[in-house]
N, C-alpha and C positions, 0 to 999 in steps of 0.2 A: 559353908560347903556348897559347891556348885552341883546343880542337878544335871544329869546327863540327858541327852535327847532321847525320846522314845523312838525306837526303831519299829519297822513293820512287824518283826518277830515279837517284840515286846508288847505291841498293841494287841496281838492275838492272845496273849497270856492274861490280859485284863478282863474283868467282868464286863459282859456286853449289855446286861439289862439292869435297870433300876426298878425295884419292885417294892410296892407297899403291901405288907401282909397284915393279917388280923393278929394282933398281939393280945396279951392278957389285959393291958391297960389302954387299948386303942391301937390305931395303925402304927406299924413299925417299919422303917425303911431297911432295905437290904439290897445288896448287889449280887447278881447271879451270873454265872458263866453261860448258862443255857436255860431255855424255858422247857426243860424236860420235866414233866409232871410225875414221872415214875410209874410204878406198877399200880394200877387201879385208880390213878388220878387222885391220890390222897391229898396232894398239896393244893389242888384246884380250889376247894372252898376257902382256903386260907388267903389266897391272892385277891387283894382288893383292886389293884391297878398295877400296870407295868408298862414300860416303854424301852425300846432299844436305844441305847446311848450312842450319840455321835462319837466317832473316834477321838475327837479332841476333848471329850468330857469323861472318858472312861477312867482316866487317872485321878479324877477329882475325889476328895474325901466324901464319905457318906453324909456327914453333917452338911457339907456345902450343897450336895445334890438334894438333900431334904429341904433346905431353904429355897432352892431354885425351883423345885417341883413339890409343892405342898401336898399333904395327904388328901385323899378323897374324903368327902363327907360320908360318914358311916351312920346308918340308922341304928339307934341303940335299942329298938324295941324287940 
């Protein structure tokens, strides 16, 4: 099956940020549309690291991004 080319409109629909969050068993990767921390900034303590993805990387699977951008070191104390 051939992949169709991503248009400018499609690129706007893809997550813009690659985020490492604090999970139950250590850092977990996620893709977010925006860095909107919500009411009371309740998400902020969960975010370990984030970066805005270049347009050509926004379509990549989460597993590939996690290999490309390894998790930050987390202090377990």
